[in-house]
Residue, then its C-alpha position, 0 to 999 in steps of 0.5 A: x513442503x510435506x503433503x499434510x502441510x500442503x493439504x492444510x494450505x489448500x483447505x485454508x485457500x478454499x476457506x479464504x476464497x469461499x465467499x466472493x461477496x465480500x472480496x477483501x480489499x482496502x476500503x479506506x484512504x491509503x495516504x493523507x486524509x483530506x482533513x490531515x492535509x488541510x491542517x498540514x499534518x505532514x509538517x507536524x514532524x518539523x513543527x513539533x521539533x521531531x528532528x530533536x527526537x531522532x533516535x539511534x541504536x545507542x539512544x533507544x535500546x529495545x529488549x525482545x521478550x519473544x522467548x517468554x511471551x508467544x504474543x504478537x501485536x500487528x497493526x495493519x490496514x482494514x480489509x488487507x488480509x484474508x477473512x472468512x466470517x470473523x476469522x482470518x484463516x492465514x493468521x489462524x494457521x500461523x498461530x497453530x503452527x507457531x504457537x504465537x497468539x496474534x493480536x491483529x488490529x486493522x487500525x491504519x486508515x491512512x499513513x499520516x493519521x497513524x503517524x500522529x498516533x505513534x510519533x510521540x512515543x517513537x520520538x521519546x523512545x517509548x513503547x507503542x504497544x505494536x510489534x509490526x506496523x505496515x506503512x506505505x513506502x514514503x512513510x516507512x522511509x520517514x520512520x526509518x530515517x528518524x531511527x524509529x525502526x529496529x533492524x531485522x535479523x535476516x537469519x530469522x527471515x530465510x523465506x524473505x531472503x529466498x523469495x522476495x522479488x528482485x525488483x523489491x529488494x533494494x528500494x532507495x530508502x532501505x537499500x538492503x531491506x535491513x528494516x522493512x519487508x513488503x506486505x503487498x504492492x499495488x499499481x495506480x492507473x485508470x478504471x472506467x465503466x465501459x457501459x458509459x465511456x467506451x475505451x480510455x487509453x491515456x491519462x491525457x484522455x481522461x483529463x481532456x475528453x469533453x464527454x468525461x467532464x464532471x464525471x471523473x474522480x482523482x485520488x486524494x493521495x498526493x503521490x498518486x495524483x501528482x505522479x500523473x500530473x508530472x508525467x503529463x508535464x514530461x517530468x519523471x515522478x521519481x526525480x523532479x525539481x521544484x519547477x516541474x512540481x509548480x508546472x504539475x500543480x498548475x496543471x491540476x489547478x486548471x483541471x479543477x477550475x474547469x470543472x473537469x474533475x467531479x471530486x477527489x476520493x480515497x477508494x470510495x470511488x468504487x460504489x460510484x463507478x459501479x453505479x455510473x455516478x462516476x464513469x472513469x477515475x484514477x484507481x488502485x489495482x486491487x480494487x479493480x480486480x474485486x469490482x470486476x467479479x461483480x461488474x464486467x463493465x469495469x475495465x482497467x487500463x495501463x495509461x499510455x503515460x505509465x503506471x504508479x507503483x507502491x508498496x506497503x511494508x512491515x516494520x518493527x518499531x523501537x521498543x517492540x517487545x516481540x521482534x523475533x515473533x514479528x520476524x516469524x510472521x514475516x517469514x511465514x507470509x513469504x511461503x509461496x502457498x501462504x502468499x498466494x492465499x493472501x493474494x487471492x483475497x486482497x488482489x494486490x501485487x504479490x511480492x513473493x517469488x513462487x506464489x504464481x505457481x502456487x496460485x495454480x492450486x488456490x485460484x487458477x483464474x488469477x494465475x495470469x492476472x497482471x495486476x497480481x503477477x505483473x511481468x517485467x514488460x507490464x512494469x516497464x513504465x511503472x514509476x514510484x513517487x520521489x522521496x521528499x524532505x519534510x519541509x518540501x513535503x509540507x509545502x507540497x502537501x499545502x499546495x495539493x490541499x489548496x488545489x483539491x479544496x481540502 
C-alpha cells in the first residue's frame, strides 16, 4: 500500500475513534423480535407458500448496470459501522476512492422483521431496491436456499479471497462462500457486574446461584439462549435431535418458572447491567467491550460450557441493479487497514486476516483483545447453532416464545 493511502487510512481511523462516548455497537435485537416470535413469523415462509416462490438462475435473471450507475444501496444493522457525527468515515473513503455513491440504510433491526420486508419481492423475482443486505448465518442460509441471492464473482473479490479468515471460509450453508461475505462475527457468553456478583465462571452457575435469582437476563434470540440450554443438557448445539431440544426447552421452562430469570432482552441489557438493575446476563461480545470503556466493573467470561459464535453476512439479492459495485465495497472492507478501522469502532470479531497487525497503528489497546481477534485456543469451545428446516424452526420458535412469554 502506498504511503499516501496509508496516511489517509490513519486519518480515517483517528476520526472514527476520536469520540468514545458514542462507541459504535448494534443497539437493536439481533434475532427474532418477541412480537415476531409470538405470531410465528419464522413459519411465514411455509404458511405463505414460499416453497412455490423458490427461484433459480433460470427463473430469476438479474441485470447489472453498475458500469452505468455508480450507485450502491446498502442495508445493514444500526450502529454497525464507524460513525463520526453524521458521517461514516470508512464509507466516505470508499466513495472517494471508487466514485460510487453509497446509500446506506441502517434498517435491519432483526432478521425476521427484515425478512418480512423483502420476502414477497424476492419470492416473485422482483427488485427490493437493495444491492447488499446483511443477515445472520441462519437467515442468510435460508435466503440462499430459496435461490434469492446472486452468486458472487470472485474475480472482483481478491481481498476477500486472500484475507478471509480460514475458519470462516466454508460454512455448511455456503461451503465455497459463493454467495456470502462475512461483515463481522461475534460471540455470545456471560457479562456480569463484578461490583455486585464477584466472579461467575459458568452458565450453570449463572442459572443456579441463589444470590443471582431474579437479577439476571437471557437473550430473546432463540439461537443464543437455547445454545446454552443444549450445552447444559450435554447436547451439541450444532447437531442435536428433537429429544435433546425437548429436554433443553424444559430446562429453560424450569428456570423461568422458578423466577430465576428476571427478563429476556435484546442488547438493551446494557443500561441495566451498568446500573446494577441486572447483575449478570447472557451478552454479546461487542457490547461488553464497549461497556468496559465506561465501567471497569463490567466483566466478560467465556462460560466453562463453551461459547456461542455467529456471523452477519453481506449478500446480493436477486434483481439488485449494482452487483459489481457491491462486490467493490465487499472487497474494500477486506483491506486489513479498513477492516481494522471498522473493528476498532464496532468491537466485534474481525473476519479479515492482517487486520490485527494493522490495528497496531489504529488502536494498539485492541491488538490483543480476544473478543476482536480470538485465537484458536479461545475459539476451541465455540459453537454455532444448527441450521433448521422451516417447519422445525417454526415449531421451535413457538416452543421458545411460549416459555419466555412472548
